[in-house]
C-alpha positions in Angstrom: 44.4 -6.7 81.5 41.6 -9.0 80.5 40.8 -8.6 76.8 37.1 -8.1 77.8 38.0 -4.8 79.4 40.3 -3.4 76.7 38.8 -0.4 75.0 37.6 -0.8 71.4 37.6 2.1 69.0 35.2 1.9 66.1 35.5 4.9 63.8 35.1 8.0 66.1 33.7 6.2 69.1 35.8 4.4 71.8 33.9 1.9 73.9 35.4 1.3 77.3 35.0 -2.5 77.2 33.7 -5.3 74.9 30.4 -5.9 76.7 27.3 -5.0 74.8 23.7 -5.0 75.9 21.8 -7.0 73.3 18.5 -5.6 71.9 15.8 -7.2 74.0 12.1 -6.5 73.2 10.3 -5.1 76.3 6.8 -4.8 74.7 6.2 -1.8 77.0 5.4 1.1 74.7 2.2 2.9 73.7 2.2 4.2 70.2 5.9 3.5 70.0 6.9 6.0 72.7 9.6 5.2 75.2 8.8 5.8 78.9 10.2 5.3 82.4 10.5 1.6 81.9 12.9 2.0 79.0 14.9 4.7 80.8 15.4 2.4 83.9 15.9 -0.8 81.9 18.5 0.6 79.5 20.0 3.1 82.0 20.7 0.5 84.7 22.8 -1.5 82.3 24.9 1.6 81.6 25.2 2.2 85.4 26.2 -1.5 85.5 29.2 -0.9 83.3 28.4 -2.2 79.8 30.3 -0.4 77.1 27.4 -0.2 74.6 23.7 -0.4 75.3 21.5 -1.2 72.4 17.7 -0.6 72.4 15.2 -3.3 71.6 14.1 -3.7 68.0 12.8 -0.2 67.3 10.1 -0.1 64.5 10.8 2.2 61.5 7.0 2.2 60.7 3.8 1.3 62.5 3.3 -1.7 60.2 6.9 -2.8 61.0 6.1 -3.5 64.7 6.1 -7.0 66.0 3.3 -6.0 68.4 1.3 -2.9 69.2 3.6 -2.6 72.3 6.9 -2.1 70.4 9.2 0.8 70.7 9.2 3.0 67.6 11.0 5.8 65.8 8.6 6.4 62.9 7.7 10.0 63.9 9.5 13.0 65.2 7.6 13.0 68.5 9.5 9.8 69.5 12.8 11.7 69.6 12.4 13.6 72.9 11.9 10.5 75.0 14.7 8.6 73.3 17.0 11.6 73.8 16.4 11.5 77.6 17.6 7.9 77.6 20.7 8.4 75.4 21.7 11.4 77.6 21.5 9.3 80.8 23.4 6.4 79.2 26.3 8.7 78.1 26.3 10.5 81.5 27.2 7.1 83.0 30.1 6.2 80.8 28.4 4.1 78.2 27.2 4.7 74.6 23.7 4.3 73.3 22.9 2.4 70.1 19.6 1.8 68.4 18.4 -1.3 66.5 16.2 -0.3 63.6 13.8 -3.0 62.6 10.8 -4.0 60.4 9.1 -7.2 61.4 7.7 -8.2 58.0 5.5 -11.2 58.0 6.1 -11.6 61.8 4.3 -8.3 62.6 0.8 -7.8 63.9 1.2 -10.2 66.9 0.4 -9.6 70.5 3.0 -9.6 73.2 4.3 -12.9 74.7 2.5 -12.5 78.0 -0.8 -11.6 76.1 -0.8 -14.8 74.2 1.8 -14.4 71.5 -0.5 -15.0 68.5 -1.2 -13.1 65.3 -3.8 -10.4 66.0 -6.9 -10.5 63.8 -8.0 -7.2 62.3 -10.9 -6.9 64.7 -8.5 -7.0 67.6 -6.2 -4.3 66.3 -4.2 -6.3 63.9 -2.9 -5.0 60.6 -1.9 -6.2 57.2 1.6 -7.6 57.1 4.2 -7.4 54.3 7.0 -9.7 53.1 9.0 -10.5 50.0 6.5 -13.2 49.1 2.9 -14.0 50.2 4.1 -16.9 52.4 3.0 -16.9 56.1 5.5 -17.7 58.9 3.1 -20.4 60.2 0.3 -22.1 58.2 -2.1 -21.1 60.9 -1.5 -17.4 60.2 -2.8 -15.2 57.4 -0.5 -14.6 54.4 1.4 -11.3 54.1 1.2 -9.1 51.1 4.1 -9.4 48.8 5.8 -6.0 48.6 5.8 -4.3 45.2 8.6 -1.9 44.1 6.8 1.1 45.7 6.5 -0.8 49.0 10.2 -1.7 49.0 11.1 2.0 48.3 8.9 3.0 51.3 10.7 0.5 53.5 14.1 1.9 52.4 13.0 5.4 53.0 11.6 4.5 56.5 15.0 3.2 57.5 16.7 6.4 56.2 14.4 8.7 58.1 14.6 6.5 61.2 18.4 6.8 61.2 18.1 10.5 60.9 15.8 10.7 63.9 18.2 8.4 65.8 21.0 10.9 65.2 18.8 13.7 66.5 18.0 11.5 69.6 21.7 11.2 70.5 22.4 7.6 69.5 26.1 6.9 68.6 25.5 3.5 66.9 22.9 2.3 64.5 22.3 -1.4 64.1 20.1 -2.7 61.2 18.1 -5.7 62.2 18.4 -8.2 59.4 17.9 -11.4 61.5 15.4 -13.6 63.3 13.0 -14.0 60.4 12.0 -10.3 60.2 11.6 -8.5 56.9 15.2 -8.2 55.7 16.0 -11.8 56.7 12.9 -12.9 54.9 14.3 -11.4 51.7 17.7 -13.2 52.2 16.2 -16.7 52.6 15.0 -18.8 49.6 12.5 -20.4 52.1 10.6 -17.1 52.4 11.6 -15.3 49.2 10.2 -16.8 46.0 10.3 -13.6 43.9 11.4 -13.6 40.3 12.2 -9.9 40.0 15.4 -8.1 41.0 14.8 -8.8 44.7 14.6 -12.6 44.3 16.7 -15.5 43.0 20.4 -14.9 43.2 22.3 -13.9 46.4 22.8 -10.4 44.9 19.1 -10.0 44.4 17.9 -11.4 47.7 20.3 -9.1 49.6 19.5 -6.0 47.5 17.0 -4.5 49.9 19.5 -4.5 52.7 22.2 -3.0 50.5 19.8 -0.2 49.5 19.0 0.4 53.1 22.7 0.7 54.0 23.2 3.2 51.2 20.1 5.2 52.3 21.3 5.3 56.0 24.8 6.3 54.8 23.2 9.4 53.3 22.2 10.7 56.8 24.4 8.8 59.3 27.7 10.5 60.0 30.9 8.8 58.7 32.5 8.9 62.1 29.7 7.0 63.9 29.5 3.1 63.8 27.1 1.2 61.7 26.3 -2.4 62.7 24.2 -5.1 61.0 22.6 -8.0 62.8 22.1 -11.1 60.7 20.9 -14.7 61.3 24.0 -16.4 59.9 22.1 -19.6 59.2 18.5 -20.7 58.9 19.5 -24.1 60.4 17.3 -25.7 57.6 18.2 -27.3 54.3 17.6 -25.0 51.4 17.7 -21.9 53.6 20.2 -19.1 54.2 23.7 -20.4 55.0 26.9 -19.3 56.8 28.6 -19.3 53.4 26.1 -16.7 52.1 26.6 -14.7 55.3 30.3 -14.5 54.6 29.6 -13.3 51.0 27.1 -10.7 52.2 29.6 -9.5 54.8 32.2 -8.9 52.2 29.8 -6.6 50.3 28.8 -4.8 53.5 32.4 -4.1 54.3 32.7 -2.1 51.0 29.7 0.0 52.2 31.1 1.1 55.5 29.5 -1.4 57.8 31.7 -1.8 60.8 30.5 -4.9 62.7 28.3 -7.9 62.1 26.2 -9.0 65.0 26.1 -12.8 64.5 22.8 -14.5 65.5 20.9 -17.3 63.8 17.5 -18.8 63.1 14.1 -17.3 63.5 12.8 -17.6 59.9 11.5 -21.1 59.9 9.3 -22.3 62.9 10.4 -26.0 62.5 14.2 -25.4 62.4 16.1 -27.9 64.5 18.5 -25.9 66.7 20.5 -27.4 69.5 21.2 -24.5 71.9 23.9 -24.6 74.5 26.5 -22.2 76.0 28.1 -20.2 73.2 26.3 -22.2 70.5 26.3 -19.3 68.0 29.9 -18.1 68.6 30.9 -20.3 65.7 29.2 -17.9 63.3 31.0 -14.8 64.6 34.3 -16.7 64.5 33.8 -17.9 60.9 32.7 -14.5 59.6 35.6 -12.8 61.3 38.1 -15.3 60.0 36.9 -15.2 56.4 36.5 -11.4 56.1 38.4 -9.7 58.9 35.4 -7.6 59.9 34.6 -6.9 63.6 32.0 -9.4 64.9 29.8 -9.7 67.9 29.1 -13.1 69.5 25.7 -13.9 71.0 24.0 -17.0 72.4 23.9 -18.2 76.1 27.0 -16.3 77.2 26.6 -16.2 80.9 30.0 -16.0 82.8 32.9 -13.6 82.9 35.3 -16.5 82.0 33.3 -17.5 78.9 33.0 -13.9 77.7 36.7 -13.4 78.2 37.6 -16.5 76.3 35.5 -15.5 73.3 37.3 -12.2 72.8 40.7 -13.2 74.0 40.9 -16.1 71.6 39.8 -13.9 68.7 36.5 -15.6 68.0 34.7 -12.2 68.2 35.5 -8.6 69.1 32.6 -8.1 71.5 30.1 -10.2 73.4 26.5 -9.1 72.9 24.6 -10.4 76.0 20.9 -10.6 76.7 19.4 -12.9 79.4 22.4 -12.7 81.7 22.1 -8.9 81.7 18.5 -9.3 82.7 19.5 -11.4 85.6 22.4 -9.1 86.5 22.3 -5.5 85.2 25.8 -5.0 86.9 27.4 -8.0 85.1 30.2 -5.8 83.8 31.2 -4.6 87.2 31.0 -8.1 88.6 32.9 -9.6 85.6 35.7 -7.0 86.1 36.2 -8.2 89.7 36.1 -11.8 88.7 38.8 -11.2 86.1 41.0 -9.1 88.4 40.4 -5.8 86.6 39.9 -2.6 88.5 37.2 -0.5 86.9 35.4 2.6 88.0 32.0 2.2 89.7 29.4 4.9 89.9 30.4 7.2 92.8 27.0 6.5 94.4 27.9 2.8 94.6 31.6 3.0 95.5 31.0 2.0 99.1 29.9 -1.4 97.9 32.9 -2.0 95.6 35.1 -3.7 98.1 
């Protein structure tokens, strides 16, 4: 059998294949609530055969949203709609995961098709926070540097969000520590110029993430998987590096983290990144080789053959796919056929299987 379609057990959950739906912002919520769009978007990828379906970046607080249209899990009222989605996903043979996120200094923007700019206060914008009072772009207002009380609130927001995720039926939590959002901002010397216990050394710059992992472990069951998404490199001199990512991963392993979702970039607007098919797989491969942890590969993975090569050659344990799954929600079913693997189709669709 193709490696891509071998089951993968992580703690108490067995995924039927190695195809994961990447978190993809939909910017389609009102006050953080999920709706029919999210049910159909996420549910169709479960019907399409993916082993794990991850939500978009889901804000742990209102101020942690990228835009006013972000999905959220900062209040109990969000649970019911999310539960409807997780129930549907599991009914169709997949598992639901949630990516918990705080946008940091990249918050308070409008959605891409509404102009993709920082919202002024008079248009509904809000004060943003970061490790240091350094804006992402010099055309944007500076964030407020978090004090110790603010950091403690962020940690608690992640804890309570994870508890709500459990109530909503999610089987995987992924902490978003990538793409220039709050936790990545702490990691990188380019955005973190603090002189207290959250700045300077690698240990200090990663402290907030480690505190969040500990907090989530207080409420997240030991038999359910915990992932962390990182940007493995800032692609910029003086920034966060793959070597630091390896060292962070070694620490995360001791805290029960099961898989590192290996992306890159997003913290510096002028970073020079040459994108191409599988351009970020190198990070998943390096972290897996150096630590032995499970890794997920991302970045312009578009064909069954490419996905199979990544997992069969041991570069990563899963492929976490985005745009190709927008083009083809049934990629997993089509990939199985291309690779000569017989998988079950939804009974409603079996007449089209041949």
